[in-house]
N, C-alpha and C positions, 0 to 999 in steps of 0.2 A: 483791602484789596482782593477783588478774590483770586482765587490759585491761578497761577500760570496754566496748567490742565483744564479747569474749571470753565473759563474765559476761553480757550482756545476750543474747546470741544462744543462748546456753546455756539459757536460764532462758524466751526467748522460746517454745519448746515447751510448756510451763505452759498451757495454757486457763485463759481466766479465765471458769470457773465454779465454779459450787459444789459441789463434788464430797465425796466422802467425806474425801477426803485433803487437802482444805484448807478445810473448814468445821468452826468447833466446834460438836459436838453435844449439846445439850442436854434435860433430859426435861423437859418444859413440856405444860402442858393442850391439848386439839388444836386448841381455837378458840376466838377472842377476837372479842368487838364493839364497835361504839363508842371506839374508841381512836384518838386523833392520835398524829402524829409524836413528840412529843414526850414520851409515854408509851412509846412504843416503844423510841425513844436511852434511856431512862432515866438514872440519873446514876449510871452505871460503865460501864466499855467493853462490855458485853455485854448485849444487850438483853433485859427480863425475858421478852418475848416471843419470844425465839430456839425455832424449830420450829413457832410456833404459824401456823396462817392469821388473818388479819387482813381483816376488811371494812369496807369501805367508807371507806380514810384518805384524810380530804382534804388538798387542796393545791394550791398553783400549780406549774405547769411552769417552772423555771429555766433550765435548758439542759438540751440532748438530746444525746446521743455516737451517731453513727452511723458506726463505724471501730471496726475490732479485734473483738476477744472479748470486748471486755465493751461490749457496748452496751445502752444503755439513757439512761433519763434520771433527772434529779433533779425531786421536787417539795419543796417549803415551805409549812411551816401561816402562813396568812395571819394567825392567830389566837396570836399565841406565848402560852407559859405566862410565868411570872414568874418562872422558875428558873432560874439561868445555867447552871447544869450540865448542860441537857437540851436538845440541839439539835433544831430544829427546821426541819430538812433532812436528808432519808433519798435514798438512790440506789435507783433502780426496776432491775433489772436485767432486761431482755426479751431478749437473747442476738439477739435480730433487730433490723435497724432499727426505730426505735420508729418508732409514727404518731400522734405530739403534736405540737404546738410550746410555743417558748416562749410565755409567760403563759396557757396552757390552763388554766383550772381544774376539776381533775380530781377524780375518786374512785379508790382503787386496793385491790382485792382480791386479797390473796396471802400469800406464806411467809413468814416472817420469818427469815434466816440471817444467820449471822455468816461471812462468808467471810475467811480470810486469803490473802491473796495468798505468791506460792509455795509456800504450803503450811505444813503446823503444825512440821515441821521445821527451818524457817526461826526459828522462833520470833518470829513479826512477830504485830505486833498484829490483828485482825479491822475488816475494814468492816461493818456494820450494812447490811442490804440488803432490799429486797420481795423476792419470785423468784415465778418461774412466776404474771406477775401478771394479773389482768382488770380492764382499764382502762375506766373511763368518763368521757366529755369532757361536761362540765355548759355550758361557754362558753369563747371563745375571747378575746384582746386584751385581757387583763387586766394590772394593773400588776404586775411580780415583785415580792417585801417587797425590799423597799432590802436593799443588801451592810452587811454587817457591815464596820468598817474594823477592819482588821488593822496595828496602828503601834506602834512604840518603849512607848509610856503601856500599849496592854493588854494586851502579852505581859511575863507574867514573868520575873523575872530568874535563878527556879530551876528547873531543863530536866528533874525528874522527882520523884517519890515514889521511897522505895524499894521495893522489891515484896515481898509479904506472904510472909515465910519459908515460913508453913502452904501455901502454893500451888508453891512452888518458886520462891520468886522474883517471881513474876505477879504485875502491877499490873493487872490485869482485874475480880479483884473488891473491889478498891478503890472507894470513893466519891470521888468527880470533886471536886477545887478549882481551879477554872479561876482562881483569883485568885492563888494561891500557886505553880502549876506549870505550865510553858509546854504540855508534853505534853498536860496535862487540858485545858488552854486552847483547843489545837490540839482535842481528840476534844468537846469542847461544841460544837462549829462544826463537827463534821463530816458531811458531805451541803450544808451552809447556803451559801447567796450572799457569797461574802465578798470584800474588793480590798482592793489594797497602795497606796498612791501613791510615785511618786519612786523607785521602790527601785532601790538600786544593785545592780549584778550582782556576784556573789561566787564563781561559780562559769560559764565559760564555757559558750556553748550548744554540747551534744555529740551526734556523728548523731543522735539519736532527736528533735532538736527537743525540748530539755529545758534551762533553763538554774536558774541558784537565784539568788535575793534575798536581801538582808538586810532586817527593817523596822527595824534595830537600826545606823546608819550607822556610832557609837563603841563598839561591842562590837567588841573583839581586833583593830582595822581594823590591817591592813597598810599599808606605805607605799604601796605601790601599788593599793591600794582592794580588797581581799580580806577575809577574816576568818580569823584565825590560831588553829588549835587547839593551845591550848599545853596542857593537860592533861587527863587522864582526869572533872573535876570543872567543864571550860571547855566544854561541849558548843556552846554559843552557841546561845542559846535564839530568836533576829531568823531564823536561815536556813529559808526556805520554797521548795521546788522551784515551778518554774511551766512548766506545758504549757498547749498550747494545744485548741482544738476546732475551730478552722478549718483549712484546708490547711497541712501541712509547708512548704512552699514558701513560704508567707508568715510562716513564722519567724524573728524578729531573728537574725541571727548577730552575737552579744553575746562579747564579751571582757570579765576583767575590770574593775572599776573604770566600765563605762558603766553609764548608769544607763535603767531603763524610767520615762520620765517620764508625767506625768500619772496616770491610773487604769488598774489590769491589776485585772477584776473579773470571778468566773467560782465555780465551787460549788468548795467544800474536799475532794478527794477523800485517799484514801490507796492508796497503793502499794507494790508489793514494792521499789520500785529509790528509797528514801529515803523513805519516808514520806508524811507531809500534805505536799499538792499543791494547789496552785490549778491547777484546770483552767479556763484562760481563753475566755471567749466572748469576751470585750474586753480586748486586747492596749493595753499604753502605747506610745508612739515612742519608737521607741530613740535613745537621746541618747548620741553615743561618746565616753568621754575621751582617747582616743589614744593609748591605752598600746603602748608600741612593746617591740620584745624587747633585755633586755639583753646588753651585751658588755662583759667582763674584763676588765682592764688584763693589759700581755703581760707574762710574766715579765722582771726582769732577766736581764743574763748569771751570774749567782751562785745565781739560784734556780733552782731544781728546781719544775718546774710538775705536780702531778700530778692526776688528774680521773678521775670516777668517768660515764659515761651508761650509761643503759639506753635502747635502741634500738628496744624494741619489739618482739619476732619480724620480725627484718629476718632475709630472703632474699632471693634474686636474683632472687626477680620484681617486688619491690617496686618504687616508683615515687620513695622518696622518697631514695636513695642521695646526690644530689647536694642535696639539702635538708640531709640528715649531716653532706654533707663541708662543707660551709658551716658548717653551726653551729660544728664543730668548727676551724676552718679561724679564720672571723670572730669570730665568739661567746664561743670559750674562749680564743681565741688562740695553736692550735695548742700543746697544751698537751707536755710532756716524754714522760711517760707517761701512758695513756689506760686505761682498764678499761670497757669494754663487757661491759655484761651485755644477755642475749637474741639473739645470735648464734645464728642457726638455719643446719640443715646446708643442703646444696649443692641439694636439691630443695624446701625448706622442711617443709611439712605433709605432704606425700607420704610415706607410712610404708612404703617398702620395704628398710628396711636401712640405708638412708645415712646415714651419721655424720660424716663429713668437711665440712668450712666454708673450705675455703680459697676456692672461688668467691665466698661471703659477702663476706669478708675483703678479697680482693683486688680485689672490684667495690669495695670502701667507698676501701680504699687509694688505688686508681687516682683515684676520684671526689674526694680530699683534695685531690692533687697536682694533679689538672684546676682547684681554685678555689685553687688557690697555695699549697697546704700542701708541710710535706716528705713526704717519702717512707719513711713509717713503717715500721718491721720489726715483724712480732708475733710471739706466740707463745700457744699454749692446748694445750690435751689435748681429745680427741675424746673424748665422753662414750663409756657403754655404749649401746647401741641403746633406746631406747624408757626409758632407766631413771632421767632427770634431771626430769620432770615439764615444765610446759607445755605448751605448744598439741601433741597426740600427733602424731609423728612431726617435728615440727620439731627436736628433740634439742638447746634453747638448751642455749650456754654463755657462760663469760666468757671474755673474749679480753685480752691487752695487746696495745695498741699502743705503743712507742716508737721515738722519733725519733733514727736512729744518730748524729745530726749531734751530740746532744749526750749523752744516755746510752748506757751501752751495757747488753747482757743476758748475766747469763754465764748460761752453757748447759752444764748437767751431766745428763748422762746418768741414765736410772732412772726419770723419772716415766710415768707411766701412768694409764689409766683406773682401775686396780683397787690399784695402788701407792701405801700411803700414803709421804711424806714426812717425813721425817725433821730431826731439826738437829744437828750435833757440832760440834766444838771442832777450829781450825786455826789456830795461831798466838796463841792466846788470843781468837779472833773467832770469833763462830758463824757458821756456814754452812750451808745446804740440804743434802740430801743427795741431792737431782734439784732441777733447777731447769730448767723449771717440774715442779714436782708437786702432786700434790691433797691435800689435807688429809684423813687419817683415812677414805677412801670407804665402809671397808667397815663404819663407825659406823652402825647404827639410824637414828640421826638426822636420816641423809643418804638415809634411804628417800623415792624420785620425790620428789626434790629436786636441786639443786645442789650438786654438791661445790666447796669452796673452793678456787683455783688460785692458786698461792703462788709468788713468780718474785725471785732477786736480780738487780738492778740496779746498776749503777754511774756515778757522779754527781762530775765535777772529784775522782775517786782515792776515793773515800766509798761503801760499800756502802748501800744501802737495802735492807730488804725489803717487798715489796707483796703484798698477800693480798687476792683480787679475791674476792667472795663475791657470790650473789645470792641471799638466804635463803628459809623457807618463805611463801607467802604468806597473805595474812590470810583467804582462804578456807575457809567455813563458820562466820565469828563472826558472832554477832549482832550487829543495827545500832543505831546510836543509839535508833532510834525502837521499838526492840523489846519486846515484852510483858515483857519481863525485865529487871528493874533491880535491879544493874548488869548490863547485857548481858555472857555469857558471850563470852568470847575464846578458843574452841577450840582457835586455830593456835597461839597461846602455848606450848602445849605442846612440838611440836618446835619451834617460832624456839628458844625456850631450851636445847633439850639441844645446838642446834646452833652457840648462842653460848657454850655450854658448850666446845664442841669448840674453837672458835676462838679463846676466849681462852686452854685448854692449849698451844694450840700457840706463840702468843704468849708464854708463861711460860715453855716450852721456849728460845726464843729470847733471852730476858732472863736467866735463871739461866745463859745462858752466857756474852753479854754483855750486861752490866747497859746497857750507854749504846749498845745498838743501835740504828739507826733502822729502825722497824717501821711499816707504816701497813698498815689493815683498812679497806677499802671495799667502795663496792658499794652495789646495792637492799638492804638490812636488812629491809624492809617492816615496817619497827617506828618508832616514835616516840622523838625522843631523851630523852621522859622516862619510855620506858618500861621493862619488866623484862628485857627483851632488851638493850638498849643498857645497863645496869647489870650485866649478866651479862658482855656483851662486854669493860666496861672493868675488870669484876673490883676487885681490892685496888689500881687505879693502874695498873695495866698497862700500858691505853688510855684513851684521853678522845675523847669526839665533839668533833671542831672546830669544828662548826655552834654548840656552845653561847657560842663566841667571836663572836656575831653579836647585834644585839638583838632581843627576842623578838619585835618585829615582821615579822624577817625569816628567821625560820629557819623555812620551807619550800620542799618539795621536789616536791609535788605537790597537787593542789584535787580535793576527792571530797565531793559534796555537802555544797557549802558550806564546808567545812574546808580551809584551806590549811593542810598538814603534811606533816612530817619522814618519808620512806619511805629516802628515799638520803643515806648517811651517809658520813664517812671519820674513822675513828678514828686517833689516834697515840699514839706510846709516849712514856715521858716524856720521854727526849732532847729531840723534837722541838717538845714543849708545852714545856720547862722555860725553853727559849731565847727563847720568847716574838717570836722571830722569824720568826714564820709569819704568812700572809695567806689570809683563806678565803672565799670566793664561793658563795653560790649564787646562778647564773647564771638569772632567768627566760625562758625563750624556749618553753618547750612548755605547761608546766601552764596557763597564764593565758586562752588564744585558742585560738579556736573551732576556729585551722585547725591545730591541733597535727600533730608528723611524731611525736611521744613522749608518752605521758602524762607523763614525769619531765623534771625538770629536772637538767641535767648539776650538777656540782658539781666545785670545783676550790681545793687546797692550794696555795698557793705558800712552799716556806722556804728555808732555807739550808742542809746539810748538813754 
């Protein structure tokens, strides 16, 4: 998955204006008189007045947005109808700083539009707006309509209806049922003044002054206060994004498990980065839960500790080397083998043909020594320039670190960026034709993606095969709040092909030596219950060891209020059968607002 920052920065170039690419075009009559907001919003996601000019729509201003490219204000009808499916609020898009104030009673003449945040290609739902407005202020200082309370009782347990098969799976034309489906409930409040109370934070504050809360405190709660995403059908209906209409400097720096005490109130918006969002005019007060970063236990003398850690586009110019080193030495207790993902080349995103990463890796190793850790050895294979995806110019790759005082690396020449590593038999045991080596690099499955790195290690006289992976990201998948239900996960096609190649390589090892100790680990960019993981596991060749944890502890990443698994360590039957292994997802990043990576490292300890 792309980092939150890279995904957001890439999309910030899309202006929040109603353009042909981001607006649903409907054929409608040209003009409508005497319509109220609930008539504009209608009983489906698409306004029956989309494309029409509406005249003198009455409402009270509940909030104004005076920043960014989506400036405007929200109005709400002070005289609602009795249909729970029709929202009483709507956003008026002015493009420039609005000239109204909260409490103004206004009438608005303009054109109804269905704006799709991010453009139609995202599959997002649309936001009903009034554009090109002419605004008349009738009076000021009026009481704002009371906020609708969103809580555990009001939000349905079922997330979404299935999309209309006659409309390519879209829910846009379906009648809203806010008493049955959470997405319909939130849609029925689009643009209205809403509030949550004493809401627990389930995704920490990000660099864009956003956080996520839950209004359902018992819904799939993790032991540290988050909300765990455990299957495609448990989307967690109580999640809600919180932004603020106030200065970003005043936005709370929250961690998972903290609480916004009191009430948080504002209009319910819909945006590209998570869907339904409470844009607060009044924020609750942050109460810290005192969450602390975890520390795993030290491996015993006879245990081999193997870890995976995505260090998020690490290059020599970054200021996080000391923090990453401290995490490896102190929180991970200096594992014997570490698979690092997203190590960039020596000049980072500068795209000048540089592929070597010696400066990056050695700077990290030196920082580990300075933090009191071992002098790790390392092995990797430089990629072909600009062929492995990730940040342009960065040439991210996987790197093995290993503690030579505890484990040795078996070097075998022949591995390079384009040569496929194979498996041979020697004295009845499996061995790699090259170590380190890359798995099937010419396979189309690895186009613009990281090729797996395979290596042979020896611990206390026993060989362990380790495969470091960083599979294709989820970029391009439709979000959980998509208009298409279920959402299309288009990135799975490539990831499934990659998983097939990795599983085939593990089969090659096990066909030569069925009791071989094999570990496939890394940023798999997919869930422990996903099709990708099932393909990796195959017919028992591998097993995802995070499944040994209680469900409430299965997460390595926190995205839009859902704690989820992306990083995994899969093991062969010889490791699993012995049952003498110990797995830990070490939560040092994903739950914190001051994270140095968006991934939590994983550690496996076992006795080969």
